[in-house]
N, C-alpha and C positions, 0 to 999 in steps of 0.2 A: 719435642721440637729440638732440632740440632742447635747446640750453643753457638753463638756468633764468635768469630775469631777475636782475640784480644788485640790490644795495640801492639803487644809484643810480636804478634804474628806478622807484623809489617816489617820486621828486621830480617833480612835475607843474607845468607852467606854468598859472597861473590868472590871467587878465587880464594884468596887468603884474607880478604877484608870483609867489612860489614857495610851494607848499603841501607840507609834509612829512607823510607818512602812514606812521607806524611800523607800524600794523596791516597796511596793504597790503603793506609790505615783508616782514613776517614771513610773510604768507600766500603771497606770490609765491616767497619763498625756500624754502618747503615744497613747492613744485611743484604746488599745488592746481590751477593753471590747466591742467595737463596731464592731470588725472584719474588713474585708477589706472594703475600701471605696466603695460606691455604688451609682448608678444613682438614683436621686430622690431629691425632695425638691427644685429644681431649683437652688441649690447652686453648686459651682464648687470646686474641690480639685485638688491636684497636678497631679492626674491621669486623670483628665478630666471626672470624673464619674458623669455626669449630667443626668437628666431625659431623655433628647433627644439625648444622646450620640449615634452615629451610630455604633461604635464598642466598646462594653463595656467589652472586654476581661480583666479579672483580677478584675473587679468591683464586689462588694458584691451582693449576691443573697441568698435566703433562701428556695426556693421551688425546691427541687431536681427533675430534669427531665423537668423543665419548659424551654421553648424556646422563643426566640425573634428574630425578623428580624434584620439584621446587614449589614454593608458595611464598608470595611476597607479602601477604597479609598476616593477620594474627594467627599464632599457632593454635589457638582455641578453635578457630573455624576451618583450619586446613584440612581438606579432604571431606568436609561435612556437606552433604547434599549439593547445593549449587556451587559451593566453593571447592571445585575440583582442583586437583594438583596440576601444575604445569610442567614444562620441561625446559632445561637450559643445557647448552652444549659447550664443550671445551673448545675455546678458540685460541689457536697457537699464533703468536706473533713471530714472524720469521719463518725460515725453512724448518720443517719438521726434522729433517735429517741432520741439522746442526747439533753438535754435541751438547751445547748449553741452551737449546731452544726451550723457551718457557711459554706458558699460556695462562689464560684466566677464564673462569666460567662466564659465559655471556648472560644476557638478560633472561629472566624467567618469563616464558611465553606460553599462552594458552590456558593459564590458570583462571578459575572462576573467581567471582567476587560477590560479597553480600550486597543486597539491595540497600538503597537509601530511601528516605521518604520521597525525595525528589524523583529518583528513577522509578519508584513504584507508583508515582502520581498520587500519593496519599496525603491528605491535608487534615485528617483528624483521626483520633483513636490510636490503637497499637496494632502493628502488623508484624509478621515474621520477616526476618531479613533473608530468609532462604537458606541460612547456614547455621541454624540452631539457636539464633539469637532473636530478640524482640526489639522493635523500634517504636518509640512514641512520637507520633507525627502531629500532635496538637491536642486540643481538647477532645473529650469523649464525643464520639459521633452521635448524632441524634438517634433516638430510639425509632424502631421501625414504624412507619406510618404509610399505608397504601397510597398509591398515586399513579399518575401517568403524565406523559409529555409527548408532543408531536414535533418533529423537526421537518419543516416544509420548505424552507428557503434553501436554494442550491448553495453548496459550499460546505466547508468544514466547521464544526462546532464541538466544544467539549461537553461531555455529559458527566456530571459528578455522581458517582454511584451512591445511592442511598442504602440505608440498612434494609434488608429484605429477606424473605424466606424463598420466594420465587420471583424471577424477573424475566419477562418475555419481550423480545425485540422482534418487530416486523419491519421488513424493508421492501421497498419497491424501487426499481431502477427507473430512470427517466425514459419517456417514450421517444421514439425516433421521429424526425421530421419527414413530411411527405413531399412528393415531387409535384410540380405543375407539368402538364402535358408537354408544353414547350417552355423551357426555363432559361433564365439568364445566369443562374448560379446553381450550386448543388445543395441539397438538404444536408443536415448534419445528424449524426447519431445521438441517441440519448446518453447521458452520463451515468456512471455506476454509483450506486449507493452502498455504503459499508458501515460496519460497526466494529470498533476495536481492531480494524485492519485485517480481520480474519473471516468475517462474515460478509458476503458480497452479493448484491442483487444487480446484475448487469443491465446496462441500458439497451434499449431496442435499436435495431439497425435503421439506417436512413432508407427512405423509399428508393426503389430501384425499378426502372421502367421495364427491365427485361426479366425480373424474377421477384418472387415474394421477399420482402425485407424480413430478415430474421428477427425473432424476439430475443431479448437479453437472456443470458445464462445465469444460473444461480449456484452458489457454493457456500459451504461452511455451516449450514443450518440444519435443524432437525427436519424441516420441510424445505425443499428446494424445487421451485417450479419455474420453467422457462416462460418468457413472455410470448404472447400470441404473435404470429407473423402478420405483416402488412400485406394487403392484396396488391398485385401488380397492375400496371397500366393497361389500357386497351384503346383501340381505335375502331369505332363502329364501322367506318367505311371499308376497313380491311376485314371486317367480320371476325375480329379477334375477341369480341366480348360475349359471344353467345354461350349461355350456360355457365358463365364463370363469375366468381365473386371478384369484383374489381373495386379499386379505388379506396376502400375503407381501411382505416388504421387498425393495428392489432389491439386486442384487449389484454389488459394486465390481470393476471390471476388474483382474485380477491381484491382487485383494485379498479382502476378506471377503464372505461370503454374507449375504443378507438374512435376517431372522428368518422362520421358517416354522412353528415348533412352537407349541403352546399350553401355557402353564405354569399352575400353580395350578388344575388340572383340577377341574371340577365335573360330577358325573354327571347329565347331562340328555340323555343320548344314547339312552335306551331307547325312544324314540318314533319315529314314521314319518320325520319330517324333522329329528329332533334330531341334535345332534352335541356332542361334548365341549366344554364351555365353559371359558374361562379367559383369562388375560392373554396378550397377544401376546409373542412371544419377542424379546429384544434382538437387534440386528444383530451380526454377527461382525466382529471387527477384521481388517484396517483398513477402515473406511468402509462396512460393510454397513448397509442401511436397516432400521429396526425393523419387526417384523411386527405387523399389526393383531390385535385381540382376536377372540375368538369368543364371542358371547353366545347363550345358549339361553333362550328365553322359552316358557313352557308355555301352550298353548292349552287352557283349561279346558273349553270347549264341545266341541271335537273330541278332547280328550285326546291332543294331539300337541305335541311340542317343536319349536320353529322356530329354526333357526340363523341368526344375523345377525352379520356380521363388520365389523370396522373396516378402515381403509385402511392399506396398508404405506407406509413412508417411502422416499424415493428414496435411492440410494447415492451416495457421494462419487465424484468423478471421479479419474482416474489420469493422471499425467504422468511422463515420464522424459526426462532431458536429460544429455548427456555433455559435459564440458569437457576441453579439452586444456591441457597445461602452458602457463602464461602468460595463459590466459583469466581466471583468478582470481589475485589476489596472495597469495602465501604469507605467512601471519602476519596477514592481514586478518580482521576479524570480520564475518561475513555473517549477517544476521537470518534465522532459521528460525521459521516459525509452523506449529503443528499445530492443525487445526480440531477443535473438540469435536463429539461426536455430539449430535444433537438429542434433546430429551426427548419421550417418548411422552405422550399425553394421559391424564388420569385419568378412569376410568370412574365413572359415577353408580351408587351402590349402591342396593339395594332391600331394604326390610324386609318385603316382602309374603310371607306364609306360603305354603309350597309344599304340594302335595297328593301323593297316591299314595306317601306315605312319604318324599318328597323335599322340596326347597324351591325357591323361585324364586331363582336366584342373583343376579339384578340384572344390572348391566353391568360389564364389565371394562375394564382399561387397555391402551393400546397399548404396544408395545415401544419401548425407546430405540434410537436410532441409535448405531452404534459410532464411537468416536473415529477421527480420521484418523491419518496417520503420515508422517514424512519419514525415508527411509533413504538414507544416503550411504556410498559405497564409493570407495576410491581405490587406484590401482596405480602401479607405478614402471617399467613397461616399455611 
């Protein structure tokens, strides 16, 4: 490191005399002529700006735009596994073209960092910090004991990973809601179910009068099966029902069936093309799509009842994945999300009087989709 000027350096020859400059002396003694301290020369200063400093933030540099590898944590973990090195750039204060332009190294960016018990979600036992070290996160985790748990209520819940040799997770997305043939609102799709944010069983689509409602999609598992589609609507008087699968909700693979029955029956079936009228059946858990309604309207001119149906909702997808011991950290909390079943649409009611001793039943509602589910089992062999 260049020696700082002494007080004597503040005495200048001016003409034939001497000029004493105390301010200049103080400034020079403070080392301002050298700019910020910098790594180099093998010497150390109060900022620790040595040639091999890992994090040189604030240390002097002179080459604008230059970069260097850096690490802000412990030297022991620098560059080990998850603790990757970062980069810091030389930042010049003022115009680079100035004769005395100086700069300093900026912050270390992009470097990795070791895990903590909190970031790993661990509450017991010892785990790796990801950078060659070990963390103790509480008492020794319980010894392996086989078990299972089902999550059936919609929403997010934590799952504390037990000790295990193999752990299997099965997921079903929520089923989609069905339509009523004539509705005052729209049905909703089923919600997605997920495990650890990486394994997802998608919810089924809402019933659609013009097309089959799609089943949910699956991703992230060893087995990924889409949900079954819901059947579209039909109107018998337009002859759109002939030979077609109509009204029923989609079936969830390895899960619940879609709604097929008619509830709240109304007797409008005594005529040539009539059929029992009523609300669509809710999908069966887990993940079944709601069934569409069946509406019977009476044709006063021809004295016939016409059957018209709503559209079934799509079923939730199915996913299965098996983890081996060590894939998940015992004691860690893993987020589990159960998708809600979609709501069926509300049918428009009619106050029109019926004839032939009956009544015009109006329009009925579509069935709700079933909630999804997440089932987890673990074994010790």
